[in-house]
N, C-alpha and C positions, 0 to 999 in steps of 0.2 A: 755402454752399448757395445752390442757384438758386432765383429768385421767376418762377414759368411762369403768366400770365396770360388766359385764357380771355374775350375780351370779345365781348359778345351778349347780346340777352335771352333766351336759353333755348330756341331752336329745336332743332329735331333735328339741323341742319347745324351748333351752336356744341357740342352736345354729342358730333357726332362729334369735333370735333375735340380736345375736350378727353380722348377716348381716344386718338384716337392721340399725343399729347403727352404722356399718362399711360404710354402703350405704349415709346414711344419713350424715356423716362424711365428706364423699368424697363431697360428693355432695355440700355442705357447701365449702368446701377446707380448713376445719380444721386441726391443727397439734393435731393428741390425740395418747395417748398411750392406747393401747387394754387388758386389764386383766381379764383372766378368770380365777374366784372364784368358787371353788368348796367343798371346806373345809367347814363341816356343821358348826363349832363354827364362823368361821367369816362370814356367811350368817346370824344366828343367831346375829351375834354380830351389823346389818342392822337392828335389828328385823326386818326382810321381814320372814315371815311362809309359807310363798308358792310362790314356783317358775314358772318360772324364773323372777328376780329381774334384771334393770335396775340402775345403782347409777353414774351419774355424778358429778364430783367433790366432793367427799364422799357426796353427796344427792341425796336419793331414791326416783328419779320420778319415779316409779311403781314398783308394784310386780303383781306376781299372774295370768300374762295374757301377750300375745304378745302384743304390741301397735304398731297401724299404723307407715308409715315411714313419714306421716304428722306428729305427734305426736311427733317424735325422731328428727324429723328438728324441730321444734317450739319449743321444751325441749332445742336445741344446740344453736338456735340463740337467744332465752332466756338467757340463760346462756353466751353464749357472748357478749350480745349488755348490761348486766347489770352490 
């Protein structure tokens, strides 16, 4: 099972990233656990200086912007096939 974390304070951009990640996982029919990380110290532990951030299986794949659905789908595909 994949672990997908959305890093951020819970703003509109964080919510949008969460929705995109969930849609990508659903489209690929992946079993994934989604975790929202809003604790500043935990976000900093990933060396993310600007939010929102996306972490898949403890690897930061994006920070400081909202990726497209196609980008997230590509990252999930690469991780599940890798």
